[in-house]
C-alpha positions in Angstrom: -9.7 38.5 -5.0 -8.6 40.0 -8.3 -8.2 37.8 -11.4 -4.8 36.2 -11.8 -3.9 36.9 -15.4 -2.3 34.4 -17.8 1.5 34.5 -17.6 1.4 34.4 -13.8 2.8 31.6 -11.8 0.5 29.3 -9.8 2.1 27.6 -6.8 0.8 24.1 -6.2 1.5 22.4 -2.9 1.7 18.6 -3.5 3.2 16.8 -6.5 0.8 13.9 -7.1 -1.4 13.0 -10.0 -3.9 15.8 -9.3 -1.2 18.3 -9.2 0.0 17.0 -12.6 -3.4 17.4 -14.1 -3.7 20.9 -12.6 -0.3 21.9 -14.0 -1.2 20.6 -17.5 -4.5 22.5 -17.5 -2.8 25.7 -16.3 -0.2 25.4 -19.0 -2.9 25.2 -21.7 -4.4 28.5 -20.3 -1.1 30.3 -20.4 0.0 30.0 -16.8 3.3 28.8 -15.3 3.3 26.4 -12.4 5.7 25.9 -9.5 5.3 22.6 -7.5 6.3 22.3 -3.9 6.5 18.7 -2.8 8.7 16.5 -0.4 8.7 13.8 -3.1 11.5 13.4 -5.6 10.5 12.7 -9.2 6.8 13.4 -8.5 4.2 13.1 -11.3 3.5 16.8 -11.2 7.2 17.8 -11.5 7.3 16.2 -15.0 5.0 18.8 -16.4 5.5 21.9 -14.2 7.6 24.9 -15.0 9.5 24.7 -11.7 9.7 22.3 -8.8 10.9 22.8 -5.2 11.6 19.6 -3.2 11.3 20.3 0.5 9.6 19.2 3.7 6.2 20.7 4.6 7.9 22.0 7.8 10.9 23.6 6.0 10.1 27.3 6.7 12.9 28.7 4.6 12.0 26.6 1.5 8.3 27.4 2.0 9.1 31.2 2.2 11.1 31.1 -0.9 8.4 29.1 -2.7 5.7 31.6 -1.7 7.7 34.6 -2.8 8.3 33.1 -6.2 4.6 32.7 -7.2 1.5 34.9 -7.6 -1.1 32.6 -6.1 -1.0 29.2 -4.3 -3.3 26.3 -4.2 -3.0 22.7 -3.1 -3.7 19.4 -4.8 -4.9 17.2 -2.0 -6.2 17.6 1.6 -3.5 15.8 3.7 -1.2 18.9 4.0 -0.4 20.3 7.4 -2.6 23.2 8.2 0.4 25.2 9.6 2.1 24.9 6.2 -0.7 26.6 4.4 -1.2 29.2 7.1 2.4 30.2 6.8 2.1 30.4 3.0 -1.1 32.4 3.3 0.7 35.0 5.4 3.1 35.6 2.5 0.9 35.3 -0.6 -2.7 34.4 -1.5 -3.7 30.8 -0.9 -7.0 29.5 -2.4 -9.0 27.8 -1.0 -8.2 29.4 2.3 -6.6 27.2 4.9 -9.7 27.6 7.0 -11.7 25.7 4.3 -9.2 22.8 4.4 -9.6 22.7 8.2 -13.2 21.6 7.6 -12.9 19.5 4.5 -9.9 17.4 5.5 -11.7 16.0 8.5 -14.7 13.8 7.8 -16.6 14.4 11.0 -16.2 18.2 10.8 -17.2 18.1 7.1 -20.3 16.1 7.8 -21.3 18.3 10.7 -20.8 21.4 8.5 -22.9 20.0 5.7 -25.7 19.1 8.0 -25.5 22.6 9.6 -26.3 24.0 6.1 -29.6 22.0 6.0 -28.2 19.4 3.6 -29.2 15.9 4.3 -26.5 13.3 4.9 -26.5 9.6 5.7 -26.7 8.8 9.4 -23.3 9.1 11.1 -21.9 9.1 14.6 -18.5 10.0 16.2 -16.6 7.0 17.5 -13.8 7.4 20.0 -14.1 4.1 21.8 -15.4 0.6 21.4 -18.4 1.5 23.5 -19.3 4.4 21.2 -18.9 2.1 18.2 -21.3 -0.5 19.7 -23.8 2.3 20.3 -23.4 3.8 16.9 -24.0 0.4 15.2 -27.1 -0.1 17.4 -28.5 3.2 16.1 -27.4 3.0 12.5 -27.2 -0.7 11.8 -25.0 -2.6 9.3 -23.5 -2.8 6.8 -21.7 0.4 7.8 -18.2 1.7 7.4 -15.8 2.7 10.2 -13.5 5.5 8.9 -10.6 7.5 10.2 -11.5 11.2 10.3 -8.2 12.2 8.7 -5.6 10.7 6.3 -7.9 8.1 4.8 -7.5 8.1 1.0 -8.7 5.9 -1.9 -10.3 3.5 0.6 -7.5 3.5 3.1 -8.4 3.9 6.8 -11.8 2.2 6.3 -13.3 -1.0 7.8 -16.6 -2.4 6.6 -18.8 -3.5 9.6 -21.2 -6.4 8.9 -23.4 -8.5 11.1 -22.8 -8.7 14.8 -20.0 -6.7 16.5 -17.1 -8.8 17.6 -13.9 -6.9 18.3 -13.9 -4.0 15.9 -11.1 -1.5 15.6 -11.7 1.9 17.2 -9.5 5.0 17.6 -9.3 8.5 18.8 -10.3 10.0 15.3 -12.9 7.7 13.8 -16.5 7.9 12.9 -19.2 5.5 11.7 -21.0 6.4 8.4 -23.9 4.3 7.0 -23.1 2.7 3.7 -26.1 4.0 1.8 -27.1 6.8 -0.5 -24.2 9.0 0.6 -21.4 6.6 -0.3 -23.3 5.2 -3.3 -21.4 1.9 -3.1 -21.4 -1.4 -1.3 -24.3 -3.5 -0.2 -26.4 -0.6 1.0 -26.3 1.0 -2.5 -27.1 -2.4 -4.1 -30.5 -2.4 -2.4 -31.5 1.1 -3.7 -33.9 1.6 -6.6 -33.5 4.2 -9.3 -35.4 7.0 -7.5 -33.2 6.4 -4.4 -30.1 6.6 -6.5 -31.3 9.8 -8.2 -32.1 11.4 -4.9 -28.6 10.5 -3.6 -26.8 12.3 -6.4 -28.5 13.9 -9.4 -25.6 13.0 -11.7 -26.4 9.4 -11.2 -29.8 9.6 -12.8 -28.9 8.8 -16.4 -27.1 5.6 -15.2 -29.2 4.5 -12.3 -31.0 1.8 -14.2 -27.8 0.3 -15.5 -26.2 0.6 -12.1 -29.1 -1.1 -10.3 -28.9 -3.9 -12.9 -25.3 -4.6 -12.2 -25.3 -3.9 -8.5 -27.0 -7.2 -7.4 -24.4 -9.3 -9.3 -21.2 -7.5 -8.2 -20.5 -10.3 -5.8 -21.9 -13.1 -8.1 -18.7 -14.8 -9.1 -20.4 -17.1 -11.6 -21.7 -14.1 -13.6 -18.2 -12.6 -13.9 -16.5 -15.9 -14.5 -18.5 -16.2 -17.7 -17.1 -13.0 -19.1 -13.7 -12.3 -20.5 -11.7 -9.4 -19.1 -12.7 -7.2 -22.1 -16.4 -8.1 -21.7 -16.3 -7.3 -18.0 -14.7 -3.9 -18.6 -17.3 -3.1 -21.2 -20.1 -3.9 -18.8 -18.6 -1.8 -16.1 -17.6 1.2 -18.2 -21.2 1.4 -19.6 -22.0 3.2 -16.3 -21.2 6.9 -16.5 -18.4 7.7 -13.9 -16.8 4.3 -14.2 -13.7 4.4 -16.4 -11.4 1.8 -17.7 -8.9 2.2 -14.7 -11.7 1.7 -12.2 -12.9 -1.4 -14.1 -9.4 -2.8 -14.2 -9.0 -2.3 -10.4 -12.3 -4.3 -10.0 -10.8 -7.1 -12.1 -7.5 -7.1 -10.2 -8.7 -6.8 -6.6 -12.3 -8.2 -6.6 -12.3 -10.8 -9.4 -8.6 -11.7 -9.0 -8.0 -11.8 -12.7 -4.4 -12.8 -13.4 -3.7 -11.0 -16.6 -4.7 -7.3 -16.3 -2.4 -4.5 -17.1 -3.7 -1.0 -16.2 -2.1 1.0 -18.9 -3.4 4.3 -17.5 -2.1 3.8 -14.0 0.6 6.5 -13.4 2.3 4.4 -10.7 2.8 1.4 -13.1 4.0 3.7 -15.9 6.4 5.5 -13.5 7.9 2.2 -12.3 8.4 1.0 -15.9 10.2 4.3 -16.7 12.4 4.2 -13.6 13.4 0.5 -13.7 13.0 -0.8 -17.2 13.6 2.2 -19.5 16.4 4.0 -17.6 18.8 5.2 -20.2 16.5 4.4 -23.1 16.9 6.8 -26.0 13.2 7.2 -26.2 13.2 9.0 -22.9 15.7 11.6 -24.1 12.9 13.6 -25.6 9.8 12.6 -23.5 9.3 11.1 -20.0 6.2 9.2 -21.1 5.7 6.7 -23.9 2.5 6.1 -25.8 0.0 3.7 -24.2 0.5 1.1 -27.0 4.3 1.1 -26.2 3.6 0.4 -22.6 1.2 -2.4 -23.6 3.9 -3.8 -25.8 6.4 -3.9 -23.0 3.8 -5.6 -20.7 3.3 -8.4 -23.2 6.4 -10.1 -21.9 4.5 -10.7 -18.6 1.4 -12.3 -20.1 -0.6 -14.2 -19.0 0.4 -12.9 -15.5 0.4 -9.1 -16.1 -1.6 -8.6 -12.8 1.3 -10.1 -10.9 3.7 -7.8 -12.8 1.5 -4.8 -11.9 1.8 -5.7 -8.2 5.5 -5.7 -8.4 5.6 -2.5 -10.4 3.6 -0.7 -7.7 5.8 -2.1 -5.0 8.9 -1.1 -6.9 8.1 2.5 -6.0 8.1 1.8 -2.3 11.1 3.1 -0.4 11.3 -0.2 1.5 11.3 -3.5 -0.5 8.1 -5.5 -0.1 8.2 -9.3 -0.4 5.1 -11.3 -1.5 
């Protein structure tokens, strides 16, 4: 494939946060971007050169989109294969749709990796409760039952511990041992530094710190003695754990009542849509500075976590009651 020169237009299928980051990076390199997404007011649309809002099955809109760009890519894996195949017939799509066919499906992906001679954690396909019982017998617990497709950010996953009672099972699920490969949960807590290093080379500078914190992740008394700021400092000392991840740990695991994740795009978008609509400050920019969002959030202290829940839900098309 020839190099696509600066000044060209990159088509991006999907309008989420990854598309936003891609569009911003492309702009700095001198490229224009055209977003195709079914979502109105998507994060990527705020920074892209152009945006087309259309369904992934809208052949006319897809054809016009493909003809308007020089090359196409996609920002996440849960895009219909037929959508990308149609686009690929009109202009260049990278990665190829055939690559997505493998990487969007956890079982196909694992089998492909193993076929290349690369070690993985033990896994087994599960299409019935009987297969799940057999898989747990062979692999053991703690383990994770995952959907093969559509799982994202922890969705579509069930942790299996102890004896099997009445676990969920489905047509497109697999069992994956929670060990070196996932690098999280109880299995990872039991690993020593050499094991962590062999699981992923980039963990080696932090494996000692990670192994120190891992045994106390579920020790409530340890975290109760720390302020929110102290807990975040402890967690972000590990390379790869940023402030947003630490804040999610405080919100969902420690149940801290006064956490405001100022880098969460969903929270900021909800504030813009519902609290700042018509504000003069939005006439020149869609996004305020972090300190300005923090100042807005002060009105909800000491229950900013609760406000965060409502801000997330404010973006749902159907109202959610707590």
